[in-house]
C-alpha positions as a printed Julia matrix, in Angstrom:
304×3 Matrix{Float64}:
   0.67  -18.57    3.81
   2.81  -16.93    1.12
   6.54  -17.29    0.53
   8.32  -15.47   -2.3
  12.03  -15.94   -3.03
  14.27  -14.22   -5.62
  11.33  -13.23   -7.84
  12.34  -11.69  -11.19
  10.3   -10.38  -14.11
  11.84   -8.73  -17.16
  10.36   -6.79  -20.06
  13.11   -6.56  -22.62
  16.24   -5.44  -20.8
  14.31   -3.9   -17.9
  13.81   -5.79  -14.66
  10.44   -4.56  -13.45
  10.68   -6.97  -10.49
  14.24   -7.46   -9.36
  15.07  -10.25   -6.88
  12.05   -9.69   -4.62
  11.48  -11.85   -1.57
   9.22  -11.85    1.51
   6.83  -13.99    3.55
   3.22  -13.35    4.58
   1.82  -14.94    7.73
  -1.68  -16.32    8.17
  -4.17  -13.69    9.32
  -1.85  -10.83    8.44
  -2.59   -7.69    6.45
   0.54   -7.35    4.33
   1.06   -4.29    2.18
   3.19   -3.4    -0.82
   3.76    0.35   -0.64
   5.38    2.29   -3.43
   4.88    4.75   -6.29
   3.24    3.86   -9.59
   5.66    1.82  -11.67
   7.48    0.38   -8.64
   6.58   -3.21   -9.59
   3.75   -3.77   -7.09
   1.09   -4.94   -9.54
   3.49   -7.17  -11.48
   4.61   -8.8    -8.22
   1.02   -9.42   -7.16
   0.01  -10.78  -10.56
   2.86  -13.3   -10.48
   1.79  -14.5    -7.03
  -1.83  -14.74   -8.21
  -0.8   -16.81  -11.23
  -1.74  -14.15  -13.79
   1.86  -13.66  -14.95
   4.67  -16.17  -15.07
   7.93  -15.05  -13.44
  11.2   -15.31  -15.34
  12.78  -16.82  -12.24
  12.16  -17.24   -8.55
   9.94  -19.26   -6.24
   6.33  -18.62   -5.16
   4.6   -20.84   -2.61
   1.04  -20.46   -1.37
  -0.16  -22.85    1.33
   3.03  -24.82    0.67
   2.1   -25.38   -2.99
   4.49  -24.36   -5.77
   2.32  -21.68   -7.38
   4.54  -21.36  -10.47
   4.19  -25.01  -11.41
   0.66  -25.56  -10.11
  -1.24  -22.25  -10.37
  -4.64  -23.95  -10.71
  -4.25  -25.55   -7.27
  -4.11  -22.21   -5.52
  -6.72  -20.31   -7.52
  -9.6   -21.98   -5.67
  -8.09  -20.77   -2.4
  -7.43  -17.12   -3.26
  -9.6   -14.12   -4.08
  -8.42  -11.3    -6.32
  -9.56   -7.7    -6.76
  -7.63   -6.34   -9.72
  -6.48   -2.75  -10.05
  -9.12   -2.33  -12.76
 -11.92   -4.87  -12.41
 -14.02   -5.31  -15.55
 -17.64   -5.69  -14.43
 -20.68   -6.37  -16.6
 -22.5    -3.04  -16.78
 -25.88   -4.53  -17.67
 -26.01   -7.03  -14.8
 -27.41   -6.04  -11.44
 -25.35   -6.23   -8.27
 -27.12   -9.44   -7.25
 -26.71  -11.01  -10.69
 -22.99  -10.2   -10.65
 -22.52  -12.01   -7.35
 -24.49  -15.04   -8.58
 -22.48  -15.15  -11.82
 -19.1   -15.06  -10.1
 -20.27  -17.53   -7.48
 -21.17  -20.0   -10.24
 -17.49  -20.25  -11.16
 -16.73  -22.05   -7.88
 -17.81  -25.26   -6.21
 -19.05  -23.32   -3.17
 -20.14  -19.75   -2.63
 -21.16  -17.58    0.28
 -24.87  -16.67    0.52
 -25.85  -13.64   -1.55
 -27.63  -12.01    1.39
 -24.51  -12.35    3.52
 -22.33  -10.67    0.88
 -24.8    -7.86    0.22
 -24.93   -7.11    3.95
 -21.17   -7.42    4.5
 -20.43   -4.91    1.73
 -23.37   -2.58    2.39
 -24.97   -3.28   -0.98
 -28.45   -4.4     0.11
 -30.16   -1.32   -1.34
 -28.26   -1.76   -4.62
 -29.04   -5.45   -5.2
 -31.33   -4.69   -8.19
 -29.25   -1.76   -9.49
 -27.34   -2.19  -12.74
 -23.59   -2.09  -12.29
 -23.3     0.85  -14.68
 -25.35    2.96  -12.24
 -23.16    2.22   -9.18
 -20.85    4.88   -7.78
 -17.1     4.37   -7.73
 -17.13    3.31   -4.1
 -20.03    0.91   -4.66
 -18.26   -0.67   -7.65
 -15.15   -1.21   -5.55
 -17.18   -2.78   -2.74
 -18.8    -5.06   -5.31
 -15.39   -5.95   -6.79
 -14.15   -7.05   -3.37
 -17.42   -8.93   -2.71
 -16.79  -10.85   -5.94
 -13.23  -11.59   -4.81
 -14.52  -13.25   -1.63
 -17.65  -14.88   -3.08
 -16.17  -18.37   -2.59
 -14.71  -17.79    0.88
 -10.99  -17.67   -0.02
  -8.26  -17.98    2.59
  -6.1   -15.24    1.03
  -7.44  -12.05   -0.56
  -5.39   -9.87   -2.94
  -6.4    -6.21   -3.23
  -4.52   -4.17   -5.83
  -4.78   -0.42   -5.12
  -8.34   -0.9    -3.79
  -9.03    2.76   -2.96
  -7.42    4.54   -5.91
  -9.7     7.27   -7.27
 -12.18    7.11   -4.39
 -13.28   10.07   -2.31
 -12.25   10.14    1.37
 -15.53    8.68    2.66
 -15.56    5.82    0.16
 -11.93    5.12    1.03
 -12.72    4.94    4.75
 -15.67    2.63    4.03
 -13.32    0.23    2.27
 -10.84    0.43    5.14
 -13.6    -0.75    7.48
 -14.4    -3.66    5.15
 -10.75   -4.68    5.01
 -10.54   -4.61    8.81
 -13.67   -6.78    9.07
 -12.15   -9.31    6.66
  -9.09   -9.47    8.88
 -11.31  -10.02   11.92
 -12.83  -12.99   10.06
  -9.35  -14.52    9.99
  -8.59  -13.77    6.35
  -5.06  -13.11    5.15
  -4.96   -9.91    3.09
  -2.3    -8.83    0.64
  -2.78   -5.32   -0.67
  -0.86   -2.78   -2.7
  -1.16    0.95   -2.28
   0.64    4.21   -2.91
  -1.17    5.92   -0.03
   1.15    6.03    2.99
  -1.65    6.71    5.47
  -3.55    3.69    4.14
  -0.56    1.42    4.7
   0.0     2.81    8.21
  -3.66    2.38    9.13
  -4.34   -1.08    7.68
  -1.15   -3.09    7.47
   0.53   -5.28   10.05
   3.68   -5.22    7.94
   4.74   -3.24    4.89
   7.24   -3.89    2.13
   8.26   -0.65    0.44
   9.04   -1.13   -3.25
  10.94    1.17   -5.57
  12.27    0.47   -9.07
  11.36   -3.2    -8.82
  13.05   -3.88   -5.5
  11.95   -4.16   -1.88
  13.95   -1.44   -0.15
  12.46   -1.83    3.34
  10.25   -4.33    5.16
   8.86   -4.12    8.69
   5.81   -3.01   10.62
   4.85    0.6     9.86
   5.9     1.55   13.39
   9.17   -0.33   13.02
  10.02    1.38    9.74
   9.33    4.82   11.21
  11.28    3.99   14.38
  14.34    3.13   12.28
  14.48    6.77   11.22
  15.66    7.43   14.78
  13.41   10.47   15.09
   9.92   11.09   16.41
   9.26   14.43   14.73
   9.9    16.3    11.51
  10.54   20.01   11.04
   9.83   20.94    7.44
  10.46   24.21    5.62
  11.67   25.8     2.4
  14.2    28.61    2.22
  15.06   31.15   -0.47
  18.66   30.11   -0.01
  19.87   27.01    1.77
  21.44   26.99    5.19
  24.56   24.86    5.36
  23.85   21.22    6.21
  26.56   21.34    8.83
  24.79   24.15   10.68
  21.45   22.37   10.57
  22.97   19.11   11.82
  24.34   20.95   14.86
  20.88   22.04   15.99
  19.72   20.44   19.21
  17.96   17.11   18.68
  18.61   16.85   14.92
  19.43   13.3    13.81
  19.3    13.74   10.07
  18.87   16.46    7.44
  17.09   15.62    4.19
  16.21   17.71    1.17
  13.6    16.72   -1.4
  14.0    17.32   -5.11
  11.63   20.3    -4.74
  14.03   21.94   -2.28
  12.0    21.28    0.86
  14.3    20.72    3.85
  13.37   18.16    6.5
  14.99   17.98    9.91
  14.48   14.64   11.65
  14.58   15.3    15.36
  13.92   13.72   18.74
  13.8    17.13   20.49
  11.2    19.19   18.65
  11.32   22.17   21.03
  15.12   22.38   20.96
  15.31   22.03   17.19
  12.72   24.73   16.56
  14.38   27.15   18.98
  17.77   26.59   17.38
  16.41   26.84   13.85
  14.68   30.17   14.49
  17.84   31.57   16.08
  19.92   30.38   13.13
  17.47   31.94   10.67
  17.56   35.28   12.54
  21.36   35.36   12.57
  21.64   34.42    8.88
  18.72   36.56    7.66
  17.1    33.39    6.37
  13.36   33.24    5.63
  11.74   29.94    6.64
   8.88   29.49    4.19
   6.09   27.02    4.98
   7.59   26.09    8.34
   5.64   23.26    9.98
   6.12   20.36   12.32
   4.63   16.87   12.2
   5.23   13.32   13.32
   7.33   11.05   11.13
   5.49    8.89    8.55
   6.2     6.21    5.96
   6.62    9.08    3.48
   9.75   10.03    5.42
  10.99    6.44    5.32
  10.67    6.47    1.52
  12.41    9.85    1.29
  15.21    8.64    3.55
  15.75    5.54    1.39
  15.38    7.09   -2.06
  15.8    10.86   -1.78
  12.31   11.28   -3.28
   8.85   11.78   -1.89
   6.57    8.81   -2.39
   3.91   11.04   -3.96
   6.38   12.44   -6.5
   8.4     9.31   -7.34
């Protein structure tokens, strides 16, 4: 459905998108995961035809989207990171307005039901909650029944319940056979929703696989995490039973990637006793995409 090759976008001397390439299959939920400023939105806007790349190839449905952007716009739906809605239109009027831009549109009743907006059909947009506005923004993106839907940071700023509501909507769109391309800086969102994830940092794709595949490449099932008043030697930590890798964040938090959680914990506690080392905030957890980002960049995704 989507093929991107050697995509580049510069602002002055800075390459905000630097030789990016990937493919998106039909019916897939494909995610761009990365911190703010990684180049996610710029990449999406070039694919959508909102920005022209400096170089590279973009094909949607086999069509050269750089040369013929108008040909693909009827076939895609876009929810921008900040969607400007008309505050003094009602929810129903907004859907009818956006639907009038296309040759065909889905029935209003169907959209109101699909996005749980029936009770808000006569409510002015300015009186909708943040979650309701986001549901409306996505409803407007699919008003014409597009084959591919772009969602740019769809849950940013929403409370946990509103975020989960949108996750359910995205899953239903996938069940309808839609291809979804979304960006996010929430690792748990990418793990939950996406079939495959491209992790971006500083304009480049630094990893691409299924969420499970990316985590598996760490070579460890579990993480032991702690801070210490003074650091134990890396060499000592690497010798602990089960430890595959030792990482330290910029904040001084030490992470031990292990495939033998019990053995690592036992060895770590013994080492701390012998060295008189306090293990502050000691906890264990399963490995996540956050750890993949830390392993690739030396930074936490949330702090990058």
